[in-house]
N, C-alpha and C positions, 0 to 999 in steps of 0.2 A: 398460484402465482408461482411463477418462474424464479430459481434463486443462481445467484450470480457472485460467485468468489471473485473479490478484487484484490489482486496484489500491488502492493507499493513495492515499486521497485527505485533501486539504488547501486550506485556503485563506485569502490574510491578509484575507480582511473575515469570516470568522466568527468567533462570540462566543470560540468556543473558542482562537482565535489570539490575540486580543485580550487574553484571561485569561492566556496565556503572556506575553506582552508586558509585562503588569504584574508579573511575578517580578522579584526581584533575579536579578543575575550568577549570584550563589552558587547559589538555588536552580534557576536552569534548570540549572547544571553538574550539582548533585544529581538532579533529575530524570532529565538526559539520560543520567546514568551508570547509573541503576537501569532505565531503558527499555532500555539497550542489553543491560543484564544480562539482564533478561527476554525481549528481543526473542532474545537467544542460546537462552536456555532455550525459548523455545518453537521455535525453528527446529532445536531439538533432539530436542523432541518429536515433532515431524512431518519429522525428515530422511529416514524411510522413504517418503515420500509426496512429499518437494519434488524438483520434475524442475529446476528452476533458479532459484537463490535470488534471482535479479533483482539489484536495484540502485535506489540512488536513480537521479531523472531530473532533466535541468537544463530549461533553456528551450527553448519550443516553437516550429518553424518550419512554417507551413501551406502544401502544395504543393496548388493550384487551379489550376481554368482560368486563373486571373487573374492565376498567377504564385506567386512565393513570397512569403510575408510573414510578419512573426512575430504569433504568437498566444498566449491564455492558456487553460488549463484547470487544473483542480484535482487532477491527478495527479501525486504526490509520489515514485512508487517501484512496483514491481511483482515479483511471485513467481508461480511456475507449480506448480501442484499437481495431483497425480492422488488422484481418490478415487470411492468407487461412484456417487455424487448429486451434484446441486447442492446440495442441504441437507446434504450431508456434508462438503461443500468449503466452504459456509458456518459449519458450526459450528468448525471448525478456528480460525476468526477471532473468535469470541467474546471477548470483555474482551482483545482484543489489545492490547499496550503502545503501537502506535500513536495510539490514541487514548483508552488510560485513562491515559498517563503523558504521552506527548507529547502535541502539538496538533493531532494529525490530528483529521479529522472524522468517518472511516470506512474500510471496504475495501469495496471494491465487486467481487463475484467473477462472472465472465462463463464459461461454458463454452466451450470450443475445440472447434466442431464441424469433422467432415471437409469438404474440400473437395468440391464439387459435382464428379459425377462420376470422384472418385477411387476 
């Protein structure tokens, strides 16, 4: 079955993040607890197709012909799932707590293609 890499996206510069920052500490704690509960329920519903539950991601270093340097991107976490199609994989993330409760901006879903010549 095809595999898909889902990237949880978020940025400090988004309107969503600014709205989150305006919440009280108690509101943030309540929403965080609710989001983690719903995230767990999402994972349970999709456990049969989750290949790698992934993890939150830290700071980014870029390795390039110019050397290694700090850089920024909007990726906050990842998960790898299996689905019959790209559309089916994307449907798994409709109304995901990453962006309905947490201040995430969305989830990008990319198909993991076979290595050329393999």
